[in-house]
VMD Tcl script that draws the C-alpha trace (Angstrom):
set ca {
  {-34.73 5.72 8.04}
  {-36.39 2.77 6.92}
  {-36.76 1.38 3.19}
  {-35.88 -2.00 0.90}
  {-33.48 -3.82 2.87}
  {-33.63 -2.64 6.13}
  {-32.28 -4.48 8.85}
  {-32.34 -4.44 12.47}
  {-29.96 -6.35 14.67}
  {-31.80 -7.14 18.20}
  {-29.46 -6.76 21.30}
  {-30.88 -7.17 25.12}
  {-30.47 -4.58 27.90}
  {-30.95 -5.93 31.63}
  {-34.25 -2.95 31.99}
  {-38.11 -3.81 31.92}
  {-39.44 -2.56 28.51}
  {-41.24 -3.00 25.27}
  {-41.57 -5.87 22.91}
  {-43.42 -6.55 19.54}
  {-45.91 -3.72 18.65}
  {-45.11 -1.17 21.91}
  {-46.81 -2.91 24.22}
  {-45.01 -3.16 27.51}
  {-43.98 -6.83 28.93}
  {-42.82 -7.57 31.97}
  {-39.30 -9.40 31.45}
  {-35.78 -9.11 32.76}
  {-34.64 -7.71 29.64}
  {-35.29 -5.31 27.02}
  {-34.76 -5.90 23.28}
  {-33.20 -2.69 21.91}
  {-32.78 -2.16 17.84}
  {-29.73 -1.04 16.31}
  {-29.39 -0.14 12.40}
  {-26.92 -3.35 10.79}
  {-25.38 -1.50 7.68}
  {-24.82 -4.19 4.68}
  {-23.62 -4.00 1.27}
  {-25.50 -4.12 -1.82}
  {-23.19 -4.98 -4.81}
  {-23.53 -2.77 -7.99}
  {-22.61 -4.25 -11.48}
  {-20.53 -1.54 -13.32}
  {-19.05 -1.42 -17.08}
  {-15.81 -0.97 -15.41}
  {-13.83 -3.31 -13.23}
  {-12.08 -2.12 -10.07}
  {-9.82 -5.09 -9.68}
  {-6.15 -3.91 -10.32}
  {-7.06 -0.37 -11.15}
  {-4.35 2.23 -10.73}
  {-4.70 4.41 -8.11}
  {-7.49 7.23 -8.67}
  {-7.16 11.23 -8.87}
  {-10.30 13.18 -7.59}
  {-11.41 16.27 -8.87}
  {-14.69 18.12 -7.44}
  {-16.20 21.34 -9.09}
  {-19.82 22.54 -7.78}
  {-21.44 19.63 -6.71}
  {-20.02 17.05 -9.24}
  {-16.87 15.03 -8.10}
  {-15.03 12.96 -10.67}
  {-13.48 9.89 -10.17}
  {-10.48 9.40 -13.19}
  {-8.11 5.79 -13.12}
  {-6.87 3.77 -15.47}
  {-8.26 -0.23 -14.95}
  {-6.54 -3.03 -15.09}
  {-6.41 -3.12 -19.07}
  {-5.52 0.17 -19.09}
  {-8.34 1.73 -20.20}
  {-9.21 5.14 -19.00}
  {-12.09 5.68 -16.52}
  {-13.97 8.52 -15.61}
  {-16.55 8.47 -13.08}
  {-18.90 11.20 -12.46}
  {-21.00 11.58 -9.33}
  {-23.67 14.20 -8.70}
  {-25.04 16.59 -5.98}
  {-22.20 15.23 -3.89}
  {-23.15 15.48 0.06}
  {-19.85 14.38 1.16}
  {-16.57 11.99 0.29}
  {-13.92 10.44 1.71}
  {-10.76 8.51 -0.03}
  {-8.83 5.98 3.11}
  {-6.23 3.48 2.38}
  {-7.20 2.06 5.61}
  {-9.42 -1.05 4.54}
  {-12.72 -1.77 6.65}
  {-14.97 -4.55 5.21}
  {-18.58 -5.24 5.62}
  {-19.66 -8.73 5.68}
  {-19.77 -10.28 1.95}
  {-17.75 -7.14 1.00}
  {-14.78 -7.74 -1.64}
  {-12.10 -5.37 -2.22}
  {-12.35 -4.86 -5.58}
  {-16.36 -4.09 -6.15}
  {-18.45 -1.34 -6.12}
  {-21.44 -1.27 -3.55}
  {-24.11 0.72 -1.87}
  {-24.34 0.85 1.46}
  {-27.57 0.37 2.94}
  {-28.93 1.29 6.50}
  {-25.57 3.84 6.25}
  {-24.85 5.29 9.92}
  {-22.64 8.09 8.12}
  {-25.84 8.87 5.33}
  {-28.32 8.89 8.43}
  {-25.64 11.10 10.44}
  {-26.22 13.63 7.72}
  {-29.96 13.16 7.46}
  {-29.82 14.15 11.33}
  {-28.34 17.07 11.12}
  {-30.42 18.56 8.32}
  {-27.98 18.46 5.60}
  {-29.88 16.80 3.43}
  {-33.53 16.88 3.47}
  {-34.66 13.85 1.70}
  {-32.48 10.60 2.52}
  {-34.36 8.36 -0.26}
  {-32.83 10.31 -2.67}
  {-29.42 9.85 -1.74}
  {-27.07 6.92 -1.46}
  {-24.08 5.88 -0.26}
  {-21.52 4.39 -2.24}
  {-18.18 2.47 -1.70}
  {-15.80 1.74 -4.43}
  {-13.08 -0.56 -3.24}
  {-9.76 -0.46 -5.51}
  {-8.01 -3.22 -3.64}
  {-5.20 -2.71 -1.75}
  {-5.08 1.26 -2.91}
  {-8.05 2.31 -0.63}
  {-11.64 2.73 -0.40}
  {-13.93 5.58 -2.05}
  {-17.04 6.41 -0.23}
  {-19.53 8.84 -1.44}
  {-22.93 10.57 -0.49}
  {-24.41 11.27 -3.58}
  {-27.79 11.10 -5.75}
  {-25.80 8.48 -8.38}
  {-23.15 8.62 -10.61}
  {-22.42 8.05 -14.03}
  {-19.44 6.59 -16.24}
  {-17.55 7.48 -18.98}
  {-15.15 4.47 -20.12}
}
mol new
graphics top color blue
foreach p $ca { graphics top sphere $p radius 0.5 }
foreach p [lrange $ca 0 end-1] q [lrange $ca 1 end] { graphics top cylinder $p $q radius 0.2 }
display resetview
């Protein structure tokens, strides 16, 4: 997967190899490129900070997430054409990720896995989203987008 914001981490292995533009170079090791997931903050009209525990409904390809924000306002988020989603109370964060924000995960290994298995054909139209509900948990969704109703 390539695209905007695509980064690679270079690691060194102890075999002869290829560097740069595919030209073989004698060396004591080789560089292997590994995808690095990173977060891209999504600015939303709602806040996940101190939000109540969400509820989830999936009908057809639409995932609906409902919760009350810190001001006790009812929020509904609709994810269209959902390929996969998961909720976990275990918290895991990437570099620069906060526990109360919404993100798109760039260079997502989870999205890549769905693309490699043929579940999605055009990985560019689908995105991996992560919504962090403070200490309540994390919602991750592979979808073609989302809309909110506040």
